[in-house]
C-alpha positions in Angstrom: 14.4 16.3 -7.3 10.9 17.4 -6.0 8.6 14.9 -4.3 6.6 14.5 -7.5 9.7 13.8 -9.5 10.9 11.2 -7.0 7.5 9.5 -7.0 7.5 9.2 -10.8 11.2 8.1 -10.8 10.4 5.2 -8.4 7.2 4.3 -10.3 9.2 4.0 -13.5 11.9 1.9 -11.8 9.2 -0.5 -10.4 7.4 -0.8 -13.7 10.6 -1.6 -15.5 11.4 -4.3 -12.9 8.0 -5.8 -13.3 8.2 -5.6 -17.1 11.3 -7.7 -17.0 10.0 -10.1 -14.3 6.7 -10.8 -16.0 7.7 -11.6 -19.6 4.9 -13.2 -21.5 5.6 -16.8 -22.4 4.6 -18.4 -25.7 2.3 -20.9 -23.9 -1.2 -21.1 -22.5 -0.3 -19.5 -19.2 0.4 -16.3 -21.1 -3.2 -15.3 -20.3 -2.4 -15.4 -16.6 0.9 -13.4 -17.0 -0.9 -10.8 -19.2 -3.5 -10.4 -16.4 -0.7 -9.9 -13.9 0.9 -7.2 -16.1 -2.5 -5.5 -16.7 -3.0 -4.8 -13.0 0.6 -4.1 -11.9 2.4 -2.3 -14.6 1.9 1.3 -15.7 -0.9 2.0 -13.2 -1.1 3.3 -9.7 1.1 5.9 -8.0 3.5 3.3 -6.5 3.2 5.0 -3.1 4.4 1.9 -1.2 7.6 1.5 -3.2 8.2 5.2 -2.8 7.9 4.8 1.0 10.6 2.1 1.0 12.8 4.3 -1.1 12.3 7.3 1.2 13.0 5.4 4.4 16.0 3.7 2.8 17.4 7.1 1.9 17.9 7.9 5.6 20.4 5.0 5.8 22.0 5.4 2.3 20.7 2.0 1.1 21.5 1.3 -2.6 18.6 2.2 -4.9 18.4 -1.2 -6.5 17.8 -2.9 -3.1 15.0 -0.5 -2.0 13.3 -0.8 -5.5 13.3 -4.6 -5.2 11.7 -4.6 -1.8 9.3 -1.9 -2.9 8.3 -3.9 -5.9 7.5 -7.0 -3.7 5.3 -4.9 -1.5 3.6 -3.4 -4.6 2.8 -7.0 -5.7 1.1 -7.7 -2.4 -0.9 -4.4 -2.7 -2.0 -5.2 -6.3 -3.1 -8.7 -5.2 -5.3 -7.1 -2.5 -6.9 -4.7 -5.0 -7.6 -7.5 -7.5 -9.3 -9.6 -4.9 -11.0 -6.6 -3.3 -12.7 -5.8 -6.6 -14.1 -9.3 -7.1 -18.0 -9.7 -6.9 -17.6 -11.8 -3.7 -15.9 -8.8 -2.0 -16.6 -5.2 -3.0 -17.8 -5.9 -6.5 -16.0 -2.9 -8.1 -15.9 -2.6 -11.9 -13.3 0.2 -12.2 -9.8 0.3 -10.7 -7.0 2.8 -11.4 -9.1 4.4 -14.2 -9.8 1.3 -16.2 -11.9 -1.9 -16.0 -11.1 -4.0 -12.9 -9.2 -7.2 -13.8 -12.2 -9.6 -13.4 -14.1 -7.3 -15.9 -11.2 -7.1 -18.4 -10.5 -10.9 -18.2 -12.7 -13.0 -16.0 -13.1 -13.9 -12.3 -11.1 -17.1 -12.4 -8.2 -15.4 -14.1 -8.3 -12.5 -11.7 -8.3 -14.8 -8.7 -5.2 -16.7 -10.1 -3.4 -13.4 -11.0 -3.9 -12.1 -7.5 -2.7 -15.3 -6.0 0.4 -15.4 -8.4 1.3 -11.8 -7.6 1.2 -12.6 -3.8 3.5 -15.6 -4.3 5.9 -13.8 -6.6 6.2 -11.1 -3.9 7.8 -13.5 -1.5 10.0 -15.1 -4.2 11.4 -11.7 -5.1 12.4 -11.2 -1.4 14.6 -14.2 -1.5 17.0 -12.5 -4.0 20.4 -12.0 -2.5 20.6 -8.7 -4.5 18.4 -7.3 -1.8 21.0 -8.2 0.8 23.7 -10.9 1.0 22.7 -11.7 4.6 20.0 -14.3 4.7 18.9 -13.1 8.1 18.0 -9.7 6.6 15.9 -11.3 3.8 14.2 -13.6 6.2 13.3 -10.7 8.5 11.7 -8.8 5.5 9.8 -12.0 4.5 8.7 -12.5 8.1 7.4 -9.0 8.5 5.7 -8.8 5.1 3.8 -12.0 5.8 2.7 -10.7 9.2 1.3 -7.4 7.8 -0.3 -9.1 4.8 -2.1 -12.0 6.4 -4.8 -12.5 9.0 -2.8 -10.4 11.5 -2.8 -7.5 9.1 -4.3 -6.6 5.7 -6.4 -9.7 5.1 -7.7 -9.7 8.7 -8.6 -6.0 8.4 -10.5 -6.7 5.2 -12.4 -9.5 6.9 -13.5 -7.1 9.7 -14.2 -4.4 7.1 -16.7 -6.8 5.4 -18.2 -7.6 8.8 -18.7 -3.8 9.4 -21.5 -3.8 6.9 -23.8 -5.5 9.4 -22.4 -4.1 12.7 -22.3 -0.6 14.3 -18.6 -0.1 14.8 -17.3 2.6 17.1 -14.2 4.8 16.6 -11.7 2.4 18.3 -13.0 -0.5 16.1 -12.9 1.6 12.9 -9.3 2.6 13.7 -8.4 -1.1 14.3 -9.8 -2.0 10.9 -7.8 0.9 9.3 -4.5 -0.1 11.1 -4.8 -3.7 9.9 -6.2 -3.1 6.5 -4.0 -0.2 5.4 -1.6 1.2 8.0 0.1 -2.1 8.7 1.5 -2.4 5.2 2.5 1.3 5.1 4.2 0.9 8.4 6.2 -2.0 7.1 7.2 0.0 4.1 8.8 2.5 6.5 10.4 -0.2 8.6 11.8 -2.0 5.5 14.2 0.9 4.9 15.5 0.6 8.4 15.9 -3.2 8.1 17.9 -2.8 4.9 20.0 0.0 6.4 20.9 -1.7 9.6 18.9 0.7 11.8 18.7 0.2 15.5 15.5 -1.1 17.2 14.8 2.5 18.4 15.0 3.8 14.8 13.0 0.9 13.4 10.3 1.5 16.0 10.2 5.3 15.1 9.7 4.3 11.4 7.0 1.9 12.2 5.1 4.4 14.4 5.4 7.0 11.6 4.0 4.5 9.1 1.1 3.6 11.4 0.2 7.3 11.7 0.4 8.1 8.0 -1.4 4.8 7.2 -4.4 5.7 9.4 -4.4 9.1 7.8 -4.2 7.6 4.3 -7.2 5.4 4.9 -9.2 8.4 6.3 -8.4 10.4 3.2 -9.5 7.5 1.0 -12.8 7.4 2.8 -13.2 11.1 2.4 -12.5 10.9 -1.3 -15.1 8.1 -1.6 -17.7 10.8 -0.6 -16.3 14.0 -2.2 -13.7 12.9 -4.7 -14.1 12.9 -8.5 -14.3 9.5 -10.2 -12.0 10.5 -13.1 -9.3 11.6 -10.6 -9.4 8.7 -8.2 -9.8 6.1 -10.8 -12.7 4.2 -9.2 -16.4 4.7 -8.4 -17.3 7.0 -5.6 -19.8 6.4 -2.8 -19.0 2.7 -2.7 -18.7 2.5 1.1 -22.2 4.1 1.4 -23.6 1.6 -1.1 -22.1 -1.3 0.7 -23.0 0.0 4.1 -19.4 0.0 5.4 -18.6 1.9 8.6 -15.7 4.3 8.8 -15.0 7.7 10.4 -16.7 9.6 7.7 -19.9 7.6 7.9 -19.9 7.7 11.7 -18.6 11.1 12.5 -18.7 13.2 9.3 -16.3 14.9 7.0 -15.1 17.7 9.2 -14.2 15.4 12.1 -12.4 13.0 9.7 -10.4 15.7 8.1 -9.2 17.0 11.5 -8.3 13.5 12.6 -6.2 13.0 9.4 -4.4 16.3 9.9 -3.6 15.5 13.6 -2.1 12.1 12.6 0.0 13.7 9.8 1.3 16.5 12.1 2.0 14.0 14.8 3.8 11.7 12.4 6.1 14.4 11.0 6.9 15.9 14.4 7.9 12.5 15.9 10.0 11.5 12.9 11.9 14.8 12.8 12.8 14.4 16.5 14.6 11.1 15.6 16.0 11.7 12.1 16.0 15.5 11.5 16.5 16.6 7.9 17.3 13.0 6.8 13.6 12.3 7.0 12.6 15.1 4.5 11.5 12.6 1.8 9.1 10.8 4.2 7.8 14.1 5.6 7.1 15.3 2.0 5.1 12.1 1.5 3.0 12.8 4.6 2.2 16.2 3.4 1.2 14.7 0.0 -1.2 12.2 1.8 -3.2 15.0 3.5 -3.4 17.1 0.3 -4.1 14.4 -2.2 -7.2 14.4 -4.3 -6.8 10.9 -6.0 
């Protein structure tokens, strides 16, 4: 299958799993479950689950295991988007081409839906279908909590908010990007190694690849915020400018930012191929997609 086919295949698998997991009860909390479904099912490219699948394929990990782990990470990602869109954060009214959750429902429901998705993500990782060895499941839970909390994504979002009133330099911007975006993508790569019993050397190579493509991913996101098309990217453009956020584009311009992203992708693929050779083809295809994406 082509990269595009693989991406759609994994997205469908994750959506089906979430459909089964979030069945709407015949009770008042159905509103909350419907809100969780609204934001998580049938929307988004499911890049993070694909990365878990691609890294797992290096070690011949069964598909159902990588899909479960990928789905848990997608729940964490969706939680972050729901909360990011709230009026107290970025105050965004459009997400993935449709009204943000707090617009479609309300702020309280959106907050609870984000919280519930975050909690469900860790519950899913306790399933022995992922791996019969508890130490493997605990390692996945430990790493996901690390890259999701104040040491990773949430911490990066906090610093990103602070950037609106500070003049951040390149090193500080890259630190925001590594925490807010790259840490989760790095874990997606590492997760395949954890599931596949990879050596420390192999896991570190996957983590480094994930950090590089994660930094590039965020740079491309910032570029698309300036020159992307709203219908394609599924959200309003020029939001960072309106909010006064600092990033490589705002500080150093489009040409510099595009060159930085390309350097990171080239470095990532070169280093990964040195360790895994042709087995890393799916991950390398993803890296090429990141640099060329327009949404």
